[in-house]
C-alpha positions, 0 to 999 in steps of 0.5 A: 311266304316268298323270300324278301326282295334282298334274297329273291334278287339273287336266288335262282334255279333251286329256290326252294332250298336255295336261301341258305345255299345262296347265303353260304355262297354269298358269304364266300363271294363277299370275301372273294370280292375284297381279298388280294391275289396270290400265286400259291396255286397252279390253275389248270385250263378249266380253273381247278386247282390240282395241287399246291406248289412248294415255294423254292428253298432259296431265292436269287431274286430271279424266281419271284412270282409275277404281278399278283394282279395278274393271278386269276381268282379261283371260284366256281364257273359262272355256269355252275354258279348260275344254277343257284345265284340269279344276281351275282352282285346282289349275292356279294352284297348279301354275303358281305352284309351277312359277314359283318352283321352283329344280328346273326350271332345268337347273342345279337352281338357276335358277327363273323367279322368279330374275329377278322376285323383288323388285317383280317384277324383278331388283335384283342388280348383279353379273354382270348385263351383256350385251355387246350380243347384239341389236346389228345388223347384227352381234352384239356379243360385246365388253364395254365397261362391264365383263365377265363377273362384273363388279360394277356401280357408280354411275359406270357409268351412264348407259351411253349417253353423248353427245359433247356433254353435254346435246345429242342427236346424236353419241355419245362413242365413247370412253365410250358403251356398248351393253352391257345391264344385265339378269339372269343365267341359267344358265352354258353347260351343255355341254363346251368354252368358252362361245361367247358369252364368259361366263367368267373365265379357264377358269371359266364364269360365268352367262350374261346375258340380252340385254334387261333383265328386265321386271317381272311386276307388271301383266303380265297386262294387256299385250296382248303380252309381251317387249320385242319383243312376240313373246309373242302375245296368242293362245297356240298351245300350243307357243311364244310366236309365236301365229298367226305359227306356223301349224305349232304343234300339240299332241297330243290323244287322240281316239277312242283315237288321238293326233292333232295339233290346233291351240290358239288361246287368246285373252287368253293372252299370259302363256302365250305368254311362259311357254314361252320362258325354260324352253328358253332356253340363256341363261335356264334351259336347257342346249343342246337342251332342249325343252318336251317333255323337261320334259313327259316327265320330269314325266309318266313319270319318265324321266331326261331327256338334257337335264335330266340328272336326275329331276324326276318324283318330286321334291317340288314346291319341295322345296328351298324353304320355302313360307309357310303364309299364301301365298294360293295355296300356303299350304294345300299348305305343309309348313312348317317343312319344305321343299316342298309336301304334294303328293309329285310333279309 
C-alpha cells in the first residue's frame, strides 16, 4: 500500500525506508521553524559548527552579541535534505503535527509537546518527581522528597541541602535528596506492578523522566541535544547516537531492490533528539515499541502490537483544535472542528 498523501508529498529519494526518516526530519524541521536565534555557535563557510564559543567572563556592554535575527539557523544543506525530503514545507507541517499530536503516545494521550507546552518546558507540579534513576553506581528507586503522584510545595526546595548552611561540603543526610523534578510520561503499559515503583497502592501512576525537561526554545542552536549530549549533531537516521553507532542503517529502494544504507546529516541534532522519546518506556512508549512499529502503522495501517490501535486512518491532531492563524498548520486547520484537513498520516 502506498503512503498517504500527507507522507508522499514530502518523501523523496529513498522512499522505501524514508517514512520514518521523513518523520524524524520533519519533527526537527517543525521545531526549527518556531525557534528563535542564538549566537552560541560559530558557523563556518559550509554551515557546520566546529566548536562552542565560551562567553566572556565579564561584559562592558561593548562585547554583546549582535541582532539575533541576523544569526543563520543551522541545519542540513538543501542538497543533502533533498535526498530524503521532497517538499520541505509539508515536512515542517508533518513534523509540527507529529510533535503536538496526542495520538502518538502509546496511551493515546502523551505527545512530544506534553512536556514542552509552556515556554518550551513543563510547569506542572504534581507527579513530577523521579527518585534518582540516574544515580551511580547503583540506581536509586527510593523517593526521598515525596513519592508517586506527589504534589510539590515551595518547602520541598532546594532538594540539595548542606550540613552547614551557606558552606559547601558535606550534605545534610537527613534532608538532602537526590530526587529530580522532571516531567511525567506514560504509566508502565504492561501487566503487573511497575518495576520502577510508580504506583500508589495497586494503581499505577505515570512514570517520570530521570532528568529535568529542557526547553525547546533555541534548541536548534545546540550542537548536541539532551543533558548528557547523546543527541549527536550528525543524524544517522535511526537513533540519537550519530556516528557512534556504525551499524545504523535505513532501507533504500535502489534499482527495485531494498538495501541498507547509512545516513549522515550534519547540523541535525534535533533529528537525533526526536527519535529518542517516541520509543522511551518512561516518556511515550509501552515496552517493546520501536520506531519501525510507528512507521509500519503510518504506512500500511496495520494494527501495531505495541500501539494496540490504528494510527493510519486517524486524522492528524483529530483530538485537538488547531488555531487557523498558526504559522505552519493554520492553512490545514479544520477549526472549529478538530484536527487537520488532511485525512490521514
